[in-house]
N, C-alpha and C positions, 0 to 999 in steps of 0.2 A: 567640547571636551571628548565626547564620544568619537567624533570623526578623527581626532588626532591620536586616539589610543591605538597603538599597534599591539596586537595580542598574539600569543602563541596558542594555537588551537589544535586540539586533538579531535578528529572526527571518527566516530566508530560506526561501522556499517556492517550489518549482517550480510554474508555473501550470497545474496539473491538478486537477480536482475531487477525485480520490482523494488528492492530497497536501494540498489546501487544507483539507478537512474536519478531519483530525486536527491539523494545525498551527494551525488556528483555535482549537481547543480548548486547545492549549498557550498560544497568545497570550492567550486569555481568562483562563487561570489565572494568568499573570504579571501581567496588568492587575488582576485581583481582589486579588492580593497586594500591590498598590501600586507595582509596578515600572514604570519608563518603558519603553515598547515601541514599536519601529519594526518594520515588516514590509516586506521586499523581495519583491515578487511582480509578476506580470503584470497588465495593466490590467483584464482580464476579471474578476478576483477582488478588485480593490482595494476595492470598496464593502463587501464582507463584513468585511474587517478594519477598515475605517474605522468601521463600525457598532459594532464592539466597543470603540472608543476608541483604537485603535492609529494611529500616524502611518505612512502608506504611502509607501514609497520605490519608485517605478516602475522597470521595466526601461527603460533609455534606451540605453546603449551596447549592451547585449544585445538581440537582435532579439525583440521581443514577438511572441506568436503566439496563435492560436486553437486550443485543443486539439481542436476538432471539425473543423478544416480545416488539419491540419499541413502538407500539401503546398503550401498557399498561401505559406508562409514557407520551407519546406524541400522544394523540388520533388523532391529525390532520394527522398523517402519515398512518392511517388505509386505506388500499385498494389502495395505490399509488405504481406505478411502472414507470420505464422509466424516462424521463426528469422531470415529475412532482414529482417523488420521489426524484430525485437528488436535485431539488430546495428546496423541503420541508425539506429534511434531513439537508441540509446545514443551512437553516434558523433556524430550531428548535433544532437540535442536537448540531450543532457546533457554531452557532452565539449566539442564545438567552440563552445559558448556560454560556456565556463568563464572565459576571460580577460576577456570583456566583462562577465560578471556581476561578476567581481572589480573591474573598473574602476568599475562603479556603486557597489559596496559601499565601496570605498576612498574614493570621493568623499563618500559619506554619513558615513564615519568622520571624514574631514577636517573636515566641517561640524560634527559632534558625535560625539566618541568614544563607543564602547560599552564595557561591561565584559565582555560575553560575546556571542558569536554562536551562536545556536541554529538549526540548519538541518536540513531534511529530507535524507535520506541521498543524494539524487541532485543536491544543489546543490554542484557542483564549485567554483563561484565562492567559496563559503564557506571551503572548504579553502584556496584561494589567498589570500583576504582575511585569514584568520587568520595565515598566514605573513607576509603583507606588513605587517600592523599589529602583529604580536606579541601578539595577544589570544587568550584562551581560546576554544575551539570545541567545541560539543556537537553530536553527530549524533543526530537522532531518526530511528530506523529505522522507517519506516511500512509496510514490507513485510518478509517474512521475511529474516533475516540472510543476506547473501551474502559474508560474510568468508571468504576462502579458508582451507581447513583441510587438513592432511595426512590427516585421517580421513574426509573426505567426497568424493563426486564433485563436479565443478564444478556451479554452480547452474543453468546454462542447460539441463540435460537433464531436470530434474524427476524425479530418481532418488533413492531412499532409499539410505542407506549400505550397501555390500556387506558380507558377512561371509565369513570364511574366506580362505585364501591366494589363490584364484583371483579372488574378488570384490575383494580389495584390489588385485590386479594390474589388474583392470578399471578401478577408480577411478583408479589411478595413470596408466594409459594415457589415460583420458578427461581428466585434468588436463593432460597434455601436449598432447592434441588441442585443448583449449580455449585453451591459450596460443597455439597456431598460429592458431586461428580468430579470436582477438581481437587479432591483430597490428595491424590497422588502428586499432582503438580505442586500443591502446597508443601507436601513432605519433601519433594525435590528441592524446592526453594529453601527450606530450612537446612537441608543437607548441604546445599551450595554455600550458604552463609557460613556454616561451620567450616567447610573446606577453605573458604577465603579468609578465615580467621576473624570473622565478624560475629558480634553478639546477635542473638535472635531479636527480632522486633515484632510488632503487632500487625505489620502490613500483610495483606494478601498479595499473591503474585501479581494480580491485575493492578493493584495499587503501586506495587514496586516497579512496574514498568515506566512510571511517569515521574519525572523530576518534581520535587516539592518546590523548586525554585522557579522554573520556567518551562512551559510546554508550548511549542510552536506547532499548531495543528494545521495540517493541510486541509484545504477546503474552505468553506464559508459557513457562518453560523446558520444560514438558511438551510443547510444540508445536515445540520445536527439536531437531534431530538431535543425539544425543550426540556430543561431540567432546572430545578431551583437551587441545586447545590454544586453548580459548576464553579470551580475555583477561579479566583481572579487572576492567577498567574497563567491561565490558559488563554492563548491568543490565536486567532485564526489568521493564516497568512496566504490563503488562496492556493493557486497551483505552485508546485515546486519545479515541474518540468513543463515546458511549452514546446510544441512542435517547431523544429528549426530546419531550415534548408540544409540538406546534406546529412541529416540524421541517418538516413538509409538510402540505398539506391532505388530508383524507380524500376519496377519489373519490366521485362521485355514487352509485355502485353499492355502497358499503360496507355498506349495510343488508342486501344479499343475503348477504354473508359472515357478518354477525352472525346472520342467520336460518337459515343452513345448518347442518344436523346432520352434514354430511360432514366428514371431516378435511381441513384446509387444507394444500395443497402450494404453496409459493411458488417461482416460477422467476424469476430475475433475469439480465438480460443485462449488468449492470454499467453503468459510465459511460464506458468506453473500448472502441472496436471494437464498437459496439452494433448489429451486423447481426442482426436477429431470426431470420434463417434459421439462424444458428449453433446456438442453444440453445432458444429459445422454440418454434420450429417443431417440432423433433423431440420436445420435451416435450409439446406439444399432440397430436402423433401417438401418443405413448406413453400418455398419461393422459386423453385426451379422452373415452374410453369407460369410464373407471374411476369408482368411487364416491368421488370426491374433489372438493373445491372448489379449482380452480386459480386462483391469483392471480399474474399476470405483471406485471413491471416492465420496461419497454423501455429505461430509462435516458435517454429523450428527453422531458423534461417539456414542451417546447413543442409536440411533435407525437408523441403516443404511438400513432398509428395503425399498423396492421400491414399488410404487403403480401399477407397470406393470411388466410383466415377463422379466427376463434377458435371452438372447440367450445362447445356450450351450457353446459358446466360451468366455463368460464373467464371471468375478468374481467381487464381490461387497463388499465393506467395507465402514465404515464411514470415516476413514482415513487410509492411507497406508504409512509406513515409507519410506521416499524418499531415505535414504542412501542405502536401499536394492533395491528399485524399479527403480530409475533413471538409474543406470548402465545397466539395462536390457531393457530399453525402447527405441523404435525407433522414435516414434512420441508422442507428448503430445497435447491433445485437451482440452482446458481450457476456463473457463469463463473470464479469464483475470486478476486474482489476481496478483499483481505486484511481491509479494514474490515468488509465485509459478513459475511465468514466468522467473524470474531471476534464480531460482534453475534449471529449465530446460535448460536455455541457458548456465549456468555455466557447465552443463554436456554435452554441445554440441548438444542438442536435438532440432530439428526444431518443430515449433508450429503451431497449428490451433487455432485461438482465436475468441471466440464468446463474444464480449464485449457489454453488453446490457445497463448498467447504471453506475452511479457514475463515478469512474475514469476508468472503464474498456474499454470504447471505445478509450480512449487515449492510454492505454496499447496496444490494438490491432493495432492501427495506427502506433505506434512506432515499433512494431515487423515487420509489413509489410514494413515499410519505411527502416528498417535495413536489409531487405531481409532474415530474419530468419524464416519467416512463412507467413501464409495467414490470412488476416483479413476478417471474415465472415460478418462484418458490421451489425450484429444483435446479440442479446442475446438469441434468439429463432430460430435457423436455421432450415431449412428443412433437412430431411435425405439426400436428393439428393445433397444439397450444401455441407454437411459434406463429403459425398462420393467423390465429385469432388475435394474438397480441400485435402482430404487424398491422393488421387491418385497423385495430383500435388506434395505434400510435400514428399511423400514416394518414388517418382521416379525421381525427378529433383534434381541433386546434388547441385544445386545453394543454396537451402535452408539450407542443412546440412553444406555446406562450410561456410556460413555466421554465422550459429549458433556456429560452432567451432571457427571462428574468434572472436566472442564475448566472448566465453568461455575463450580464451587466455587473453583477456583484463580483464575480471572479476577475473581471477586467480592472477592478479598482485596486488589485493587489500586484505586488512584485515579490513573490514568495521568497526566493533565495536572499534577496536584498533585505527583506524584512527580518528573516532569521538572523542575519548578521547584525542588524541594528538592535534587535531585542537582546541578543547574546552579549553585545558590547555594553549595553546598559546594565546587564547583570554583573559583568566583570567590574565595571566602574563602581556600581553600588556595593558589591562585595568588598572591594578594596578600600572603600571609604568607611566601612563599619569596623 
C-alpha cells in the first residue's frame, strides 16, 4: 500500500548550503518515486531544486537572505562569532522568521494542499504550518540531534555525557544554565507563535524544532549519545548525501595528487564561517613540513585564494569532489560540518575536528565519543595542537578501526529513500485514523 500511495509533498529548506544539499537528495528521492514535490526555500537555491523537477515556492513574507552576507538582512549579526553568534543566529534567522515562513507555507497550502510537509530541523515555519493546516509533519535532522534529554548536557556546550553522581549534577546544572541563557530565544518563540495566530504551548524551542510524529535523523545510532528517553518516533537514516561523480569539477592540479606517493590529508573550512585563518592556516603551519600531500578546500568556490602563502606540499581549491578525493585520503581535518563528517566516516577515514560554533562542537564531541577522531575543542586551533592530533590519528589504529566500524553501519542505509518510506508510512497511518 505504501508503494502505491502517491503523495503531494512540501519540502521546507532553510536557505543554507549545508541544509540544501541533504534536502535536495530527499527531494530527488521523492521525485524519483513519482510523488508531487514542492520546495520552499530562498532564491539563492531555487535553481537547484527546479533542476530536479520540483516546483519552487520562494520566501516572500519571510525575509530572503544571502547566507554569505547575513548581516545585510539581519544587521544584529554583524561582528558576532562563537556562542554569541549561535544565540543570535538562532533567534533572528531561525526563530523570528518562523511566523512569516508559516504565512508563505499556508498560502501555498491554500493554493494546493499537501499530504505531508517534510522539513529540515530548523524550519520553524513548518511546525507552525503543520499546526495551522492540520497536516502531518516530518522533521529531517540534518545535524546531530539536539532534542533535550534528562541524560545529557545541553547541546550548546559540545560536551559528552557525564558519568557518576558529580557528573550528573554538572549536567543538571548546565541544563538549568542553558534555560536561562536561551530565555531570549524562548521569548522569540512565544512571539512568533502569537504572530502566526497560534496558542502558546509548553514546548521549549529545542523541543519545537522536532516533529512529534516522525524525526528522520541523519547519521547512525552509534554516533548519538546514549539516552534513556529517546522517543520511538526518531529513526536514524544514515547519510543523506553521498559523493557522486560530477558533483564538482576536478581542480587543475589534481594530477599532482594522483602522482603523489605521500599520504593525503584533507583540510576543509566548510561552507559557513569560511575564514581560512581559523583552520587552514594552522593546518598549513602544522603539516607544511611533513611528508603528506595537503589538499585544502576553502568553501568559497568563486574565489578560493588565500590571504597567506600555501606550503609546497599543499594544493588549494574552493571545493574538491569527494568521490575522487576521499578514496585517496588518510585523515580529514574539518571544521565539523555534519555532512562532510559523515562522508569521511562513510569512507572509513578518521577525523580531526575543530568545532567552533553553531552545531560544530556537538559534531566534534560525537566523533571523539565514538572513537573515530580527535576533538580539538576550539574552532581556531594552534598549529601545535593540529600537529599533535594528526600524529595521534595517523599512528594509532584505534581511530581508523572505529571509523571503519561506523562506515559499515552507514553503508547499511540509503538515507533519502528511507526518509521517503518513513514519510509515506506516516501519511498512510494518518489517513487511516
